[in-house]
N, C-alpha and C positions, 0 to 999 in steps of 0.2 A: 879690777884695776886698782893698783895700790894708791895712785895719786887721786886726790879729790878733784872732782869735775865741776866747773862753774861755767855756765853759759851767760855771756854778756849779750843781751838781746833787747829787741823791741818786740813784744808779743804779737804785734800786728803783721810782722814780717814772715812770709813763707820760708825764706832762707833760714830764719831762726827756728821755725817750726820743724823743718827737716831734721835738725839735730835733736830736738826734743823727742820727736817721733822715733828716731833711730834708737835713742837711749831707752825709751819706754818699751819698744819691742824687744830689746835685749835685756830688760830688767836692770838697767844701770842707774844708780842714783845720780841725779843731776841737779845741782843748785843753780838758781837763776838770779841774775842781777839785771834790772831793767832800766832802759834809757828811752827817752822820747826823741826820735830822730827829727820830728817836726819842730822841736824846740832847740835843735842843734846840740843835744847833750853828748853826742859822740864827737863833736868838733872842739871840745874844750881842751886847753893845754894839759889838764890832768889826764884826760882820756888818751890823747895822742901820745903822751909821754910814757904812759904805763900800760895801756891796753892794746892799742893799734895805731901806729903812726899814720896810717891811711885814713883814720877817722871814720871807720865803717864797722858795722856789725853784720852778722854775728862774729863773735870771737869765743872759741872754746878755750877755757883756761884749764890746763892740766898741771896741777900743782902750782908751780910758779911760772910755767911756760905758757905762752900765748899762741894759739893756732887760729888765724883768720881763715876765711873762705869756707862756706857751708859744706861743700862736697868733700873737701879735705877733712873737715871735722867729722863728717859722717863716716868716711873711710877709716879714720883713726879709731872710732868707736867700734866699728863692725868688722875690722879685719880679723879673719879666722873664725867668723861666726857663720850661721846659716844665711845671713843676708848678703854674703859674698859667694857666688857660685864656685864650686870646687874645680870645675872644668875650666881650663885656661882660656878656651875660645869663648865660652859663655861669660867668663869674667871680663874678657875684652869687650864683649857685647854690652855688658853692664856699664863699663866705662864709656863706651860709645854713646849710650843714651844719657849718661850723666853729662858728657861734653855737649851733647845736643841740647840738653836742658839749659845749660848756661849760655850757649851761643845762639840758639834759634828760638827757644821757648821763653825763658825768663826775661830777656831784655824787652820783649814785646808784651806778653801777657801780664807779667808782674808790673811793668811800667804803667800800662793802661789801667790796671786795677788801682795802683797808687794814685794816679792822677784823678781818676773818676771818683773814687771813694773817699780819699783822705785829703787831697788838695782841692778838688773841685774844678770843673772845667772853666768856670768864670775866672779863676785865679791863675790859669796857665799863661805862660808867656806866648808871644806870637810864634816863636820857634817851636815850643812844645805843641801848640795847636796844629802847626803845619806837619808835625810828625805823627799825629794821631792816625790818619788814614794809612800811611805806610806800615805803622806798627800793627794796626788791626789786620791788614792783609797778611803780614808776616806771621802774626799770631794764629790766624786761621789756617795758614799753610802748615804751621807746626802741629796744630790739632789734627789736621787731615793726615799728616804723616803718621802721627800716633794712632789714629783710627785705623788706617790700613794695616799697620803692624799688629794691632790687637785684634783684628778681625778673625785671625786664625789661631790665637793663643791667649792665655789668661794673664801672662806676666811678660815683662819686657825682655828678660834674659833668663834662660834656664827654665826649669819647671816649677819655680816657686818665687815668691816675692823677694826682691833684692833691693839694694840701694838705688838702682835705677827707678824702681817704682816709687820709692819714698821721695826721691828728688823731684820726679815729675808730678807726683800727687799734690805736693805742697801748694803750688800755684794753680794747677789745673782745677782742683775742686772748688776754688773760689774765682775761677775765670769769669763767671757771670757778673761779678762785681766790676769787671772791666768792660762789660758789654758784649761778651762772647756768648753765643747761643749754643750751649753744650748739647742740646737735643739734636743738633745737626751731626753729632758724632756718636752714634749708638754704641759702638764698641768701646769708646772711651767711657761712656756712661756706665756700661756694665763693669768695666775695670774699676771705676771710681767706687762702685758699690762693694767690690771685693775687699778693698783695703781696710775698711772699718771692721771687718770680720776677723782680722788677724789678732791673735792673743796679745794683750798688752797695748792695743791701739789707744791712743788718746786724741781727742779732737783739737783743732787749732783754737787758741784762745779767742 
């Protein structure tokens, strides 16, 4: 890629890790600039006026252009590579699981991880505490859906690792930090063990 790539990130974020892992698997150089979301560093006037008006990370900077949303950034990096299936139906399946990750998986598993590990349950609001059980049940349902799909295949779409696997790996492999028992999902555990064997794999910070 001709443009320099800069990731504006908090290294604790799985959404940021997706982009770093995609770049690593593709051998793409990626500079990082770090922000502490717990200190509100993405809500400053400087950040919202120059990086992302929505005040959120990750943001992939491509030259002077800004691309928010983790899965969009992963797609930008990987389009035309082996991480995107060549078959149109399998490519659509990849996108299906990436949509699933953002709609059914990340809002539950990632949120509980953030609350349990970084905020602390004692610091949660009454509204957040009331949401813990519904989010845990929805997260377990997402993991069960993944487990059924992986019971008869190694990867989520096509015959090799794709962006769907990267997107789902980011928060699944740390789901225990949100109180999820991954041993209950053996096919998911086998899949989690496959990802680190990919050439170029990097662990989450």
